[in-house]
N, C-alpha and C positions, 0 to 999 in steps of 0.2 A: 288451355286445354286440361287440366288437371282438375280446376275451378269444377268444368264441369261432368269430368268423370268422377269426383269425388260427390256432386250433388245426381248423377245418376244413381251413384251405386246409395245415396241415402234413401234415394228414393223406392228401389227397388225393394231394400229392406222393409220399408216405411208399409209398401204396399202386402208385402210377405205377411210381417206379424198384424196387419187387418183381415188378411184373409181369412189367420188361422183363428180369430176371433167368434166369425160369421156363420163357423160351421152349426150344423146341426144336429142333433141327435135320429132325424131320419135316415138319414145312412145307416143307423143299429137295426133296422127294420127287422132284417133277416134273423135276427138273435131272439126275438118275440118266439114265446111258444115254449113248449116243455122239451127237453132233451132226456135221453137216455144213451148210455156207455154200458154194453155188457163184456164183463172182465172173468181173469176168470176164478176172484173172489168173492164175485155179486155184479152188481149195476149201482152206478152211478148216475143220478139224476138232477136234473135243474129244470128251472121252472124259470122266464121271463118274463115279465108281466112291462106296460108302457106304464108313466105313472105321473103325471104333471111335466112332461117333458123331460122326464130323466127313467133312466133303466135301475 
């Protein structure tokens, strides 16, 4: 029984690490564009663009 539990735990951890490596930057596409935040001292701006599958 302990062998099966250890095997299951190993396969579970292995699957988690494989899923983490297959993530894409497409999930961050909502950040693309120009962002602006006004404060009492002025404004802060950011511009995000996609370039060869990186931000």
